[in-house]
C-alpha positions as CSV (number, residue, x, y, z in Angstrom):
1,X,-9.3,-15.4,34.7
2,X,-9.3,-11.7,34.3
3,X,-9.8,-10.2,30.8
4,X,-7.1,-7.7,30.1
5,X,-8.4,-4.5,28.5
6,X,-7.2,-4.0,25.0
7,X,-6.9,-7.6,23.9
8,X,-10.5,-8.1,23.1
9,X,-11.6,-5.5,20.4
10,X,-14.4,-3.3,21.6
11,X,-17.1,-2.0,19.3
12,X,-15.4,1.4,19.1
13,X,-12.0,0.0,18.0
14,X,-13.6,-2.3,15.5
15,X,-15.6,0.6,14.0
16,X,-12.5,2.8,13.9
17,X,-10.4,0.0,12.2
18,X,-13.1,-0.6,9.6
19,X,-13.4,3.2,8.8
20,X,-9.6,3.4,8.5
21,X,-9.7,0.5,6.0
22,X,-12.5,2.2,4.0
23,X,-10.5,5.5,3.9
24,X,-7.4,3.6,2.7
25,X,-9.5,1.9,-0.1
26,X,-11.0,5.3,-1.1
27,X,-7.5,6.9,-1.3
28,X,-6.2,4.0,-3.4
29,X,-9.1,4.4,-5.8
30,X,-8.5,8.1,-6.1
31,X,-4.8,7.5,-6.8
32,X,-5.7,4.9,-9.4
33,X,-8.2,7.2,-11.1
34,X,-5.6,9.9,-11.4
35,X,-3.1,7.4,-12.9
36,X,-5.8,6.2,-15.4
37,X,-6.6,9.8,-16.3
38,X,-2.9,10.6,-17.0
39,X,-2.6,7.6,-19.2
40,X,-5.8,8.5,-21.1
41,X,-4.5,12.1,-21.6
42,X,-1.1,10.7,-22.9
43,X,-3.0,8.4,-25.4
44,X,-5.3,11.2,-26.6
45,X,-2.7,13.9,-26.9
């Protein structure tokens, strides 16, 4: 049986996928921090 290119994840695609996931997580953390800061400002003001 022949292996069709693209079905089996190569090292490159795996690294790219993981780095994308990390970027998404970092963006989510940034957004959450901004929301927390806004709430904190509303409480203190």
